[in-house]
ROTI-484744 format. One record per residue (C-alpha): x, y, z negated. Coordinates in Angstrom, 2 decimals. Example, Ala and Ser with C-alpha at 12.3 -4.5 7.8 and 13.67 -1.06 7.14 Angstrom:
BEGIN
12.30,-4.50,-7.80
13.67,-1.06,-7.14
This chain:
BEGIN
10.03,-43.27,-8.24
8.41,-45.36,-5.46
6.82,-48.63,-6.14
5.91,-50.98,-3.32
3.63,-54.14,-3.82
4.27,-57.59,-2.41
1.63,-56.77,0.24
3.11,-53.39,1.26
1.11,-50.97,-0.80
3.16,-48.03,-1.61
2.79,-45.91,-4.77
4.86,-42.85,-5.18
5.17,-40.73,-8.32
4.36,-37.30,-7.65
5.63,-36.16,-11.08
9.36,-35.08,-11.27
11.21,-37.90,-13.12
12.73,-35.28,-15.48
9.32,-34.36,-16.80
8.49,-38.07,-17.44
11.68,-38.55,-19.36
11.07,-35.38,-21.32
7.67,-36.62,-22.44
9.22,-39.94,-23.67
11.93,-38.11,-25.50
9.40,-35.95,-27.32
7.45,-39.03,-28.55
4.54,-38.32,-26.41
4.86,-41.54,-24.52
6.00,-44.85,-26.14
8.47,-45.97,-23.52
7.00,-49.35,-23.48
4.86,-51.54,-21.28
1.34,-52.35,-22.40
1.78,-56.03,-23.15
4.83,-55.29,-25.22
2.79,-52.80,-27.24
-0.05,-55.32,-27.65
2.37,-58.10,-28.89
3.71,-55.73,-31.52
0.23,-55.53,-33.00
-0.11,-59.43,-32.74
2.89,-59.87,-34.88
2.15,-57.32,-37.37
-1.54,-58.12,-37.94
-2.39,-61.51,-36.37
-5.66,-61.94,-38.39
-7.16,-58.48,-37.47
-10.17,-58.53,-35.45
-9.35,-57.61,-31.87
-12.50,-58.10,-29.72
-16.05,-58.55,-30.79
-18.58,-59.35,-28.18
-21.90,-61.28,-27.90
-20.11,-64.55,-28.40
-18.47,-63.54,-31.74
-14.93,-62.41,-32.70
-11.43,-63.03,-31.60
-8.56,-61.88,-33.93
-5.18,-60.69,-32.40
-3.64,-64.05,-32.67
-6.49,-65.90,-30.97
-6.70,-63.22,-28.23
-2.93,-63.44,-27.61
-3.26,-67.19,-27.34
-5.79,-66.80,-24.48
-3.87,-64.01,-22.83
-0.73,-66.17,-22.81
-2.49,-69.21,-21.40
-4.06,-66.89,-18.64
-0.82,-65.25,-17.91
0.97,-68.61,-17.52
-1.64,-69.65,-15.03
-1.19,-66.35,-12.95
2.58,-66.75,-13.15
2.26,-70.40,-11.97
0.24,-69.34,-9.17
2.84,-66.84,-7.86
1.46,-63.62,-9.44
4.07,-61.21,-10.51
5.34,-57.71,-10.97
4.90,-56.63,-7.47
1.16,-57.60,-7.23
-2.14,-55.95,-7.60
-4.88,-58.15,-9.30
-8.44,-56.97,-9.34
-10.68,-57.76,-12.36
-14.39,-57.92,-11.56
-15.94,-59.05,-15.00
-18.68,-57.97,-17.14
-17.68,-56.51,-20.49
-16.67,-59.17,-22.84
-13.52,-61.26,-24.02
-12.76,-62.73,-20.50
-12.49,-59.17,-19.10
-10.06,-58.20,-22.07
-8.02,-61.42,-21.43
-7.78,-60.91,-17.81
-6.61,-57.44,-18.12
-3.98,-58.14,-20.78
-2.74,-61.35,-18.80
-2.33,-59.14,-15.75
-0.06,-56.83,-17.84
1.77,-59.64,-19.35
3.01,-60.87,-15.98
3.87,-57.23,-15.03
1.30,-57.05,-12.21
-0.95,-54.06,-11.80
-4.57,-54.22,-12.82
-7.55,-52.96,-10.76
-10.47,-53.32,-12.99
-13.79,-52.97,-11.00
-17.17,-52.35,-12.80
-19.25,-55.58,-12.27
-22.10,-53.60,-10.95
-20.30,-52.72,-7.77
-21.83,-54.09,-4.54
-20.02,-56.65,-2.54
-19.28,-54.21,0.10
-17.66,-51.85,-2.37
-15.61,-54.69,-3.84
-14.44,-55.83,-0.50
-13.36,-52.17,0.34
-11.52,-51.88,-2.84
-9.64,-55.19,-2.39
-8.77,-54.27,1.19
-7.45,-50.78,0.42
-5.48,-51.84,-2.67
-4.02,-54.81,-0.98
-4.77,-56.96,-3.97
-3.13,-60.30,-4.09
-5.50,-61.61,-6.66
-9.14,-61.39,-7.90
-10.44,-62.47,-11.42
-14.19,-62.75,-11.39
-17.20,-64.95,-12.31
-17.90,-68.01,-10.23
-21.11,-66.45,-8.88
-19.20,-63.63,-7.15
-16.19,-65.52,-5.86
-17.97,-66.19,-2.61
-18.29,-62.48,-1.90
-14.63,-62.28,-0.86
-14.27,-63.22,2.92
-10.63,-64.21,3.13
-10.64,-63.36,6.93
-11.41,-59.73,5.92
-8.99,-59.82,3.25
-5.73,-61.10,4.58
-3.67,-60.05,1.50
-5.89,-61.78,-1.08
-3.89,-64.90,-1.94
-6.00,-66.33,-4.90
-9.40,-65.93,-6.59
-9.41,-66.74,-10.19
-12.22,-67.63,-12.64
-12.47,-68.69,-16.36
-13.64,-72.29,-16.88
-13.56,-75.21,-14.40
-12.26,-74.19,-11.01
-14.78,-74.18,-8.17
-14.16,-74.63,-4.46
-12.02,-71.82,-3.31
-11.00,-70.55,-6.78
-8.34,-71.37,-9.40
-8.94,-71.61,-13.19
-7.34,-69.29,-15.55
-8.03,-71.83,-18.35
-6.30,-74.66,-16.59
-2.43,-74.91,-17.25
-0.24,-77.64,-17.98
0.26,-78.31,-21.82
3.75,-76.73,-21.77
3.19,-74.00,-19.35
2.19,-71.21,-22.01
5.19,-72.19,-24.08
7.63,-72.08,-21.12
6.33,-68.87,-19.66
7.81,-65.59,-20.81
6.19,-62.20,-20.31
7.58,-59.69,-17.90
9.25,-56.27,-18.94
8.14,-53.79,-16.33
9.48,-50.30,-16.34
7.03,-48.11,-18.47
7.19,-45.61,-15.56
5.90,-48.21,-13.05
2.13,-48.72,-12.36
-0.05,-50.51,-14.86
-3.56,-49.72,-13.94
-5.51,-48.51,-11.21
-8.51,-46.33,-12.19
-11.71,-45.95,-10.12
-13.81,-42.79,-9.69
-17.55,-43.19,-10.03
-17.91,-42.60,-6.43
-20.47,-39.80,-7.01
-18.92,-37.94,-4.05
-18.83,-40.82,-1.73
-16.48,-43.89,-1.50
-14.76,-44.47,-4.89
-11.30,-43.12,-5.12
-8.47,-45.08,-6.68
-5.79,-43.46,-8.91
-2.61,-45.29,-10.14
-1.56,-44.73,-13.74
1.88,-45.96,-15.47
2.19,-47.80,-18.66
3.40,-44.67,-20.33
0.45,-42.51,-19.02
-2.08,-45.12,-20.27
-0.56,-45.73,-23.60
0.95,-42.18,-23.99
-1.20,-39.47,-22.81
-4.60,-41.48,-22.85
-3.56,-42.95,-26.12
-2.74,-39.68,-27.63
-6.24,-38.15,-26.83
-8.00,-41.15,-28.44
-5.66,-40.96,-31.58
-6.66,-37.41,-32.01
-10.42,-38.41,-32.36
-9.71,-40.76,-35.46
-9.52,-39.79,-39.09
-8.70,-42.17,-41.91
-6.20,-44.73,-42.56
-7.90,-47.79,-41.20
-7.66,-48.84,-37.64
-10.21,-47.67,-35.10
-13.33,-49.84,-34.40
-14.64,-48.66,-31.02
-18.10,-49.55,-29.72
-17.55,-48.81,-26.20
-20.81,-48.73,-24.33
-19.48,-48.07,-20.87
-17.90,-50.63,-18.57
-14.21,-51.36,-19.55
-13.55,-51.24,-15.85
-14.48,-47.51,-15.55
-12.16,-44.71,-15.92
-13.80,-43.89,-19.28
-13.72,-47.50,-20.33
-9.97,-47.38,-20.06
-9.98,-46.25,-23.63
-10.70,-49.85,-24.36
-8.05,-52.41,-23.52
-5.01,-50.25,-22.76
-5.56,-47.70,-25.68
-7.71,-49.13,-28.36
-5.98,-52.49,-28.43
-2.59,-52.24,-26.66
-1.68,-48.79,-28.06
-3.44,-48.54,-31.25
-4.05,-52.15,-32.43
-7.72,-51.31,-33.19
-10.93,-53.32,-32.72
-12.88,-53.35,-29.69
-16.63,-53.85,-29.85
-18.45,-54.53,-26.43
-21.81,-55.44,-25.06
-22.11,-57.46,-21.82
-24.66,-54.91,-20.60
-25.73,-51.58,-22.05
-28.96,-51.95,-23.99
-29.86,-49.26,-26.28
-31.43,-51.56,-29.02
-28.50,-53.98,-28.77
-26.12,-51.05,-29.19
-27.96,-49.95,-32.34
-27.78,-53.41,-33.76
-24.23,-53.70,-33.01
-23.55,-50.56,-35.01
-25.16,-51.98,-37.94
-23.69,-55.54,-37.66
-20.16,-54.87,-36.57
-19.58,-51.51,-38.34
-17.58,-49.49,-35.80
-15.87,-46.25,-36.60
-16.67,-44.61,-33.15
-19.59,-44.92,-30.88
-18.13,-44.12,-27.36
-20.52,-43.48,-24.22
-21.79,-41.20,-21.69
-24.51,-38.72,-22.91
-27.33,-40.70,-21.27
-26.44,-43.79,-23.08
-25.99,-41.97,-26.39
-29.39,-40.17,-26.05
-31.07,-43.57,-25.36
-29.52,-45.12,-28.54
-30.31,-42.10,-30.76
-33.91,-41.79,-29.54
-34.70,-45.41,-30.74
-37.46,-45.43,-33.44
-35.79,-48.55,-35.14
-34.01,-47.90,-38.37
-30.43,-49.08,-38.80
-27.39,-48.64,-40.96
-24.98,-46.51,-38.86
-22.86,-45.21,-41.89
-19.76,-46.91,-40.69
-19.55,-44.19,-37.92
-16.95,-41.42,-38.20
-17.88,-39.81,-34.86
-19.89,-40.16,-31.79
-17.83,-39.59,-28.59
-19.49,-38.42,-25.36
-17.73,-38.15,-21.99
-18.21,-39.01,-18.33
-20.90,-36.46,-17.77
-21.86,-32.88,-19.19
-22.94,-32.91,-22.90
-26.26,-31.07,-23.21
-27.60,-29.33,-26.47
-30.56,-31.70,-26.61
-28.23,-34.90,-26.59
-25.74,-33.37,-28.95
-28.40,-32.36,-31.56
-30.30,-35.69,-31.29
-27.16,-37.73,-31.92
-26.07,-35.26,-34.73
-29.69,-35.78,-36.36
-29.66,-39.50,-35.91
-26.14,-40.49,-36.79
-25.08,-37.61,-39.14
-21.52,-37.65,-37.78
-19.52,-35.16,-35.54
-20.35,-35.39,-31.96
-17.20,-34.93,-29.89
-17.43,-33.74,-26.29
-14.56,-35.14,-24.09
-13.90,-33.55,-20.72
-11.89,-35.79,-18.51
-11.64,-37.15,-15.00
-10.14,-40.10,-13.10
-7.82,-37.72,-11.37
-5.89,-37.13,-14.62
-7.22,-34.48,-16.96
-8.52,-34.48,-20.52
-9.56,-32.21,-23.42
-11.99,-32.57,-26.26
-13.65,-30.80,-29.18
-12.23,-33.29,-31.73
-10.36,-30.48,-33.50
-13.68,-28.38,-34.26
-16.69,-30.32,-33.25
-18.98,-28.25,-35.18
-18.09,-25.22,-33.01
-19.24,-27.00,-29.75
-21.56,-24.95,-27.33
-22.71,-26.35,-23.98
-19.79,-26.06,-21.51
-17.05,-26.10,-24.29
-14.24,-28.59,-23.75
-11.91,-27.88,-26.50
-8.25,-26.89,-26.82
-5.94,-28.50,-24.55
-3.18,-30.84,-26.18
0.42,-30.71,-24.72
0.87,-34.49,-25.57
-2.02,-35.17,-23.40
-2.11,-32.61,-20.40
-1.36,-28.93,-20.19
-4.05,-26.97,-18.51
-4.04,-23.92,-16.36
-6.63,-22.02,-14.60
-5.71,-21.15,-10.89
-7.16,-19.11,-8.04
-7.67,-20.55,-4.64
-4.09,-19.68,-3.75
-2.79,-21.77,-6.68
-1.87,-18.55,-8.75
-2.40,-18.66,-12.56
-5.41,-16.52,-13.67
-5.53,-14.57,-16.98
-7.66,-15.63,-20.01
-11.43,-15.34,-19.42
-11.31,-15.62,-15.54
-12.98,-18.55,-13.80
-10.95,-20.68,-11.37
-9.91,-24.28,-10.72
-8.72,-26.30,-13.55
-5.30,-27.76,-13.00
-3.51,-30.30,-15.33
-0.18,-31.76,-15.96
1.17,-33.79,-18.85
1.88,-37.43,-20.18
-1.44,-38.66,-18.82
-0.91,-37.41,-15.23
-1.06,-40.33,-12.84
1.40,-41.37,-10.21
-0.81,-40.78,-7.12
-3.97,-41.82,-5.27
-4.13,-45.40,-3.79
-4.15,-45.61,-0.07
-5.32,-42.03,0.32
-2.53,-39.52,1.28
-5.10,-37.08,2.28
-6.57,-36.89,-1.16
-2.95,-36.41,-2.60
-2.47,-33.64,-0.19
-5.86,-32.10,-1.18
-5.65,-32.64,-5.02
-2.19,-32.62,-6.03
0.15,-29.69,-6.17
3.95,-29.26,-6.16
5.50,-30.27,-9.61
2.95,-33.03,-10.06
-0.04,-30.87,-11.04
-3.44,-32.34,-10.60
-6.09,-30.07,-8.97
-9.15,-31.25,-10.62
-11.81,-29.80,-8.33
-13.48,-28.50,-11.41
-14.20,-24.73,-12.30
-13.36,-23.50,-15.74
-11.85,-20.75,-17.90
-9.67,-20.59,-20.80
-10.88,-18.10,-23.40
-8.39,-15.77,-25.58
-8.39,-18.62,-28.08
-7.03,-21.13,-25.61
-10.34,-22.98,-25.56
-11.38,-24.56,-22.22
-14.85,-23.81,-20.89
-16.07,-26.05,-17.93
-18.41,-24.38,-15.41
-19.08,-27.04,-12.79
-17.24,-29.24,-10.23
-16.00,-27.32,-7.14
-16.89,-30.38,-5.03
-20.42,-30.55,-6.66
-22.36,-27.92,-5.06
-25.59,-27.25,-3.41
-25.04,-25.38,-0.11
-28.28,-23.31,0.39
-28.16,-21.25,3.50
-24.43,-20.82,3.16
-24.57,-19.86,-0.57
-22.98,-22.17,-3.15
-25.17,-23.02,-5.98
-23.62,-25.02,-8.90
-26.04,-27.43,-10.49
-24.34,-27.61,-13.96
-25.82,-24.16,-14.78
-29.26,-25.26,-14.17
-28.67,-28.55,-16.04
-27.61,-26.78,-18.96
-30.46,-24.62,-19.17
-32.95,-27.25,-18.56
-31.31,-29.34,-21.15
-32.41,-26.99,-23.77
-36.12,-27.84,-23.03
-37.41,-29.68,-26.06
-39.49,-32.05,-23.98
-36.80,-33.19,-21.60
-34.45,-36.06,-22.38
-32.33,-35.93,-19.16
-31.58,-33.54,-16.33
-29.54,-33.93,-13.30
-29.69,-31.76,-10.24
-29.02,-32.99,-6.47
-29.18,-31.47,-3.11
-32.03,-32.55,-0.71
-31.82,-31.90,2.97
-33.69,-29.00,4.47
-34.11,-28.28,8.05
-34.00,-24.41,7.50
-31.32,-23.85,4.79
-29.48,-27.08,5.12
-29.89,-28.02,1.40
-32.18,-27.01,-1.46
-31.81,-27.94,-5.15
-33.88,-30.62,-6.68
-33.94,-30.89,-10.52
-34.49,-34.60,-11.59
-35.78,-34.86,-15.10
-37.04,-37.39,-17.49
-39.25,-36.66,-20.54
-38.34,-37.57,-24.16
-40.15,-40.73,-25.33
-43.84,-40.30,-25.87
-43.95,-36.62,-24.30
-46.11,-35.46,-21.47
-43.63,-34.21,-18.89
-43.81,-30.31,-18.39
-44.94,-29.30,-14.97
-42.73,-27.91,-12.32
-44.30,-24.59,-12.90
-43.66,-24.69,-16.58
-40.02,-25.69,-15.95
-39.49,-22.77,-13.55
-40.97,-20.38,-16.16
-38.72,-21.84,-18.78
-35.56,-21.12,-16.56
-36.74,-17.58,-15.97
-37.29,-16.93,-19.67
-33.59,-18.02,-20.25
-32.45,-15.56,-17.68
-31.46,-17.94,-14.98
-30.94,-15.86,-11.63
-33.87,-16.54,-9.46
-31.50,-17.57,-6.56
-30.37,-20.46,-8.73
-33.84,-21.80,-9.58
-34.46,-25.35,-8.19
-37.12,-25.63,-5.36
-38.08,-29.08,-6.28
-38.66,-30.92,-9.45
-38.85,-34.70,-9.53
-40.05,-36.42,-12.88
-38.88,-39.92,-13.59
-39.32,-42.07,-16.54
-35.62,-42.27,-16.87
-32.67,-41.41,-14.74
-30.86,-44.31,-12.97
-27.45,-45.36,-14.04
-24.62,-46.38,-11.88
-22.03,-49.24,-12.60
-19.90,-46.85,-14.75
-22.84,-45.92,-17.03
-23.07,-42.45,-15.54
-26.36,-41.15,-13.88
-26.04,-42.56,-10.35
-25.97,-39.51,-8.16
-26.24,-41.37,-4.91
-29.42,-43.22,-6.13
-30.87,-40.08,-7.48
-30.37,-38.16,-4.32
-32.13,-40.85,-2.41
-35.08,-40.73,-4.85
-35.30,-37.11,-4.62
-35.09,-36.87,-0.94
-37.78,-39.49,-0.43
-40.03,-37.97,-2.97
-39.71,-34.50,-1.41
-40.19,-35.99,2.04
-43.24,-37.88,0.92
-44.83,-34.75,-0.70
-44.58,-32.98,2.62
-44.73,-29.47,1.15
-41.58,-27.59,2.37
-40.89,-24.42,0.51
-42.41,-21.28,2.07
-39.82,-18.66,2.99
-40.17,-15.81,0.46
-42.80,-17.30,-1.47
-42.68,-18.12,-5.34
-40.51,-21.18,-6.06
-43.11,-22.59,-8.39
-45.38,-23.20,-5.26
-42.78,-25.62,-3.86
-42.32,-27.84,-7.00
-42.84,-31.68,-6.29
-43.48,-34.01,-9.04
-42.92,-37.80,-8.69
-45.25,-38.51,-11.85
-48.71,-37.04,-11.48
-49.84,-35.22,-14.65
-52.93,-37.36,-14.83
-52.97,-40.74,-16.44
-50.80,-43.54,-14.94
-53.85,-45.46,-13.63
-55.05,-42.66,-11.42
-52.12,-43.20,-9.12
-53.62,-46.35,-7.85
-56.24,-46.63,-5.18
-57.76,-49.79,-6.66
-59.16,-49.42,-10.30
-58.90,-52.43,-12.58
-61.91,-51.04,-14.52
-64.20,-50.93,-11.55
-67.12,-53.25,-11.28
-65.52,-54.39,-8.05
-62.15,-55.41,-9.52
-63.09,-59.11,-10.03
-63.92,-59.50,-6.34
-60.72,-57.70,-5.38
-58.51,-59.99,-7.47
-60.43,-63.08,-6.11
-60.14,-62.05,-2.56
-56.54,-60.98,-2.74
-55.55,-64.17,-4.44
-57.32,-66.30,-1.78
-55.68,-64.37,0.92
-52.12,-64.07,-0.29
-51.42,-66.37,-3.28
-50.47,-69.38,-1.05
-47.65,-67.30,0.68
-46.59,-65.72,-2.62
-46.26,-69.03,-4.29
-44.52,-70.76,-1.52
-41.85,-67.94,-1.60
-41.52,-68.05,-5.35
-40.94,-71.74,-5.20
-38.02,-71.19,-2.94
-36.31,-69.18,-5.81
-36.05,-72.37,-7.76
-38.16,-71.00,-10.59
-38.62,-73.74,-13.20
-38.65,-74.79,-16.89
-36.78,-72.26,-19.14
-36.93,-69.31,-16.85
-37.89,-65.80,-18.17
-40.05,-64.04,-15.61
-41.59,-60.62,-15.17
-44.94,-60.16,-13.38
-45.33,-56.49,-12.55
-48.95,-55.10,-11.75
-50.38,-58.61,-12.47
-54.06,-57.63,-11.70
-56.17,-60.57,-12.20
-53.22,-62.89,-13.34
-53.30,-65.70,-10.70
-49.64,-65.44,-10.03
-48.74,-64.85,-13.62
-50.69,-67.99,-14.53
-48.88,-70.04,-11.76
-45.47,-68.75,-13.20
-46.49,-69.75,-16.65
-47.15,-73.33,-15.72
-44.01,-73.36,-13.55
-41.70,-72.47,-16.40
-43.33,-74.31,-19.14
-42.50,-75.60,-21.78
-39.40,-73.63,-22.77
-39.82,-70.44,-20.32
-41.89,-67.35,-20.77
-43.80,-64.89,-18.44
-44.56,-61.21,-19.28
-47.42,-59.86,-17.31
-47.72,-56.26,-17.10
-50.43,-53.93,-15.80
-51.74,-50.46,-16.56
-55.15,-51.99,-17.29
-54.47,-55.70,-18.19
-57.72,-56.63,-19.40
-58.45,-59.05,-16.57
-55.35,-61.23,-17.05
-56.39,-64.42,-18.90
-54.50,-65.73,-21.90
-52.29,-68.89,-21.41
-49.60,-70.70,-23.24
-46.12,-68.95,-22.46
-47.76,-65.97,-21.00
-47.55,-62.54,-22.79
-49.76,-59.77,-21.55
-48.74,-56.10,-22.06
-50.30,-52.93,-21.13
-47.49,-51.16,-19.24
-46.90,-48.32,-16.88
-44.02,-49.43,-14.65
-43.30,-45.81,-13.75
-43.24,-44.41,-17.34
-42.78,-47.02,-19.94
-39.30,-48.76,-20.78
-38.25,-52.03,-19.49
-35.70,-54.28,-21.01
-32.47,-54.40,-19.12
-30.84,-57.70,-17.87
-33.65,-59.69,-19.54
-35.26,-61.71,-16.60
-34.35,-64.58,-14.35
-37.32,-63.58,-11.97
-39.12,-60.39,-11.37
-42.03,-60.40,-9.03
-44.30,-57.57,-7.84
-47.18,-57.84,-5.16
-48.60,-54.75,-3.49
-47.29,-52.55,-6.43
-44.55,-50.27,-5.09
-46.41,-49.67,-1.90
-48.82,-47.24,-3.93
-46.02,-45.34,-5.99
-44.45,-42.23,-4.90
-41.75,-43.23,-7.41
-41.17,-46.59,-5.62
-37.36,-46.16,-5.37
-36.93,-45.28,-8.93
-39.24,-48.05,-9.98
-37.19,-50.54,-7.62
-33.88,-49.53,-9.45
-35.53,-50.19,-12.91
-36.76,-53.77,-11.76
-33.22,-54.37,-10.55
-31.73,-53.35,-13.68
-34.40,-55.68,-15.59
-32.82,-58.76,-13.87
-30.19,-60.76,-15.42
-26.90,-61.03,-13.35
-27.91,-63.75,-10.71
-31.55,-63.04,-11.24
-34.11,-62.68,-8.26
-36.51,-59.92,-7.35
-39.46,-60.78,-4.97
-41.40,-57.98,-3.60
-44.65,-58.79,-1.45
-45.60,-55.63,0.29
-47.87,-54.50,3.17
-47.03,-52.58,6.30
-50.70,-51.24,7.09
-49.37,-49.33,10.11
-49.86,-52.54,12.05
-53.10,-54.51,12.37
-54.63,-54.08,15.72
-58.08,-55.24,16.83
-57.66,-58.16,19.24
-61.10,-59.04,20.23
-64.28,-56.99,19.61
-67.87,-57.37,20.63
-67.83,-54.23,22.62
-66.06,-50.87,23.18
-68.10,-49.16,20.29
-67.01,-51.73,17.83
-63.35,-51.32,18.91
-63.60,-47.62,18.23
-65.41,-48.05,14.88
-62.75,-50.63,13.63
-59.94,-48.16,14.65
-61.68,-45.23,12.82
-62.07,-47.42,9.72
-58.31,-48.38,9.67
-57.26,-44.87,10.38
-59.40,-43.68,7.41
-58.16,-46.43,5.09
-54.41,-45.35,5.98
-55.26,-41.76,5.21
-56.76,-42.32,1.93
-53.87,-44.41,0.92
-51.29,-41.86,1.95
-53.24,-39.19,0.23
-53.01,-41.41,-3.07
-49.17,-41.26,-2.58
-48.90,-44.79,-0.92
-46.23,-45.52,1.93
-48.16,-47.24,4.54
-44.86,-48.54,6.16
-43.30,-49.73,2.82
-43.31,-53.33,3.62
-40.90,-53.11,6.44
-38.69,-50.70,4.53
-38.45,-52.80,1.32
-35.43,-54.92,2.42
-33.29,-52.07,3.10
-34.37,-50.30,-0.16
-33.45,-53.48,-2.05
-30.09,-53.54,-0.45
-29.42,-49.98,-1.26
-30.38,-50.84,-4.83
-27.43,-53.10,-5.01
-29.03,-56.48,-4.46
-27.44,-59.16,-2.47
-28.59,-62.25,-0.45
-31.57,-60.18,0.86
-34.20,-62.41,2.41
-37.01,-60.55,4.23
-39.93,-62.83,5.63
-42.66,-61.02,7.50
-45.96,-62.84,8.17
-48.94,-62.01,10.31
-52.27,-63.95,10.40
-55.40,-64.11,12.77
-58.19,-62.65,11.04
-61.84,-63.79,11.93
-65.15,-63.59,10.22
-64.26,-66.51,7.90
-60.75,-65.39,6.82
-60.08,-64.38,3.13
-58.33,-61.20,4.64
-61.45,-60.31,6.37
-63.45,-60.72,3.09
-60.95,-58.50,1.21
-61.34,-55.78,3.97
-65.15,-56.00,3.82
-64.73,-55.64,-0.02
-62.73,-52.51,0.31
-65.87,-50.75,1.98
-67.63,-51.10,-1.38
-64.62,-50.79,-3.71
-63.40,-47.66,-2.00
-66.59,-46.19,-0.86
-66.19,-42.69,-2.32
-62.60,-42.45,-1.05
-63.86,-43.45,2.55
-66.63,-40.93,2.28
-64.02,-38.22,1.58
-62.20,-39.30,4.71
-65.25,-38.67,6.81
-66.73,-42.12,6.96
-70.47,-42.40,6.16
-72.34,-45.12,4.48
-73.93,-46.07,7.78
-70.49,-46.52,9.43
-69.29,-48.52,6.24
-72.29,-50.83,6.78
-71.48,-51.14,10.47
-67.96,-52.15,9.60
-69.38,-54.91,7.37
-71.61,-56.10,10.07
-68.65,-56.10,12.51
-66.47,-58.17,10.08
-69.12,-60.71,9.73
-69.49,-61.08,13.76
-68.36,-64.41,14.86
-66.58,-62.86,17.83
-64.45,-60.62,15.79
-60.77,-61.13,15.88
-57.88,-58.98,14.61
-54.40,-59.19,13.51
-53.69,-58.93,9.87
-51.40,-56.05,8.80
-47.93,-57.18,8.20
-46.98,-58.50,4.70
-43.30,-58.64,4.01
-42.11,-61.10,1.26
-38.50,-59.89,0.36
-36.19,-61.65,-1.98
-32.93,-60.26,-3.24
-30.47,-61.35,-6.01
-28.65,-59.11,-8.64
-24.85,-59.86,-8.25
-23.35,-61.95,-11.05
């Protein structure tokens, strides 16, 4: 079968039609479209809870009423069986309604995780030739119709905005007159997105039968008991893993879907106690963060904890088992079309075990590079074929040529083996390798061994560029809550004790407070690789050829206390003057820029590294009486109390931050000092509510020339002083050029509407900035002495700064704002 959209997108079924028919005849596929299956549950159990979100509960009858209204609006707007409609919404009832409404008119749904950047969204719309987009009003403007000639309409819920159409606005008789489509069960129903960990996200088209049949069968096998499943799905419903939500939990099985608008461990734990799900479903990182919470909650409703989307480690498995007291089921699967799980014998799980394949989901075969089957026990590429097998890749014939084989088989790109009992063991991804001097090293083996370390919560290995060998391996780790992270040397010794081949040892170790998650809830490999690369580069200690690997370990978090990573000490006798001069020099610019965000009454704000508290106090007055400001600092003693202002001792590198909690996050001259600045930036972005604003005020201290000096000696002294100051900051881990790089870093972190504003000032003897520099000669005296300055030279610098003829340019300060996509 070949399906062609109204805009010319061609999707060809690479599985022989006889096989599809056989799977339906065996009862492995229902032979019905998704909306027809959903309507059968509506008629049978209209009062059963269908969707539970942060706004309450919709039963099947109420949900269907909203679906039919939205479907009538889509149909009235010309959307039908030959269209692709993208759905860009956060988890919640609107996302469910939109996807079912698209199915009801017979169109093909393209759900997109709402954390995707505008560039990603436009690329997906363009490649899929989508005729429609359902999104929130705040993201409708991101679609440039000139760049997307196939996009006919943008839909939103609620009142229509300029350039959009409302899914809630239909004529009084339209839902009654509208009748659902009846698409072929073997026609495309949903396009799944890969996580994009290997580059641009790929798209894979699935039929109604593949979603409700193959994927539905695997989820059914995870359930025991007569009552319907109640699934708390932590991942985005738009992700490949999240497709177990709308098409499977609701349309196929008539269960209850519990969702959160954003992943938050504490909110997830409360949802278990309040909404009584039978299954907790998420990627291992999410499950670990929920299980590690100290709060007590009633989780007795759970029958199983289901982990997928990333390798399950021993530490996460055992933590969940202890916390929830229920079987932990490991699901191996991919967007390309493979699935296997340990639901049959969850207690037998060991790291790497994926379970026994089920023919009503997918038959699995291990093949050599030539495509020939391998005997039990031998390792090769995992191939899959069965009721869940998709049609083809979307707009990517090259991927079909690379990843599909004759007869419809899916070449997963994963290495594995089937043991003599028919159990699948996954080794790693063929396409996820570190190529070190021409030798392929698979990160999963290192991750499995490091995952057994009792002080580590998360582990993920990435390649970092190397001028000699091309790539080297970097192990990115985060410690368990409250633990002092083990040193790189200790981790290398641990790996050696566990027998890991010396050639597979990571050359670099980066310790982070937590690993960044991408839009699908998995660890974001791209972000992590960027963090690792910048951290290793900043350390400036390349591995020594032939030397011990422990000598090359780089740690992003010093083993000393958190306060020691900052040049300026808040407990110093000089701290009050530091804060006073800093406020005099830079508060006017900071406040001017903050005013431009529109911050006002009712806003929730986070002030990071609040120092003396001048900006935090201004914000507290600005958001009064209904708003709030949380001011954090490693040493917060100098932040005064005020109404609406909460002060917390907090290390932005190590300590947790609430996610999606703040309308405004501000940090001034904080990330400049941190080797972990990219990881911290990602945390600040996640702390923003959708639509929230981040403002960073940061220096570029590489610029700041002398303009007019009393004489040549004074010119040389000032330059020597500035060079010593730059050296001491770099030695402490600062990036002297961070200010000019902040805008690009914020864009890479997923923010939009980036607005960088540089500023220079003329400094003379009476300038607040000059008073600040003079103060540094006292505050940082010992550091200057270590850099070769003397007390006499420092006194001469102070005299020069007080000279009426002194003129210099300030260093550049960049005030950069960016908004989290809605």
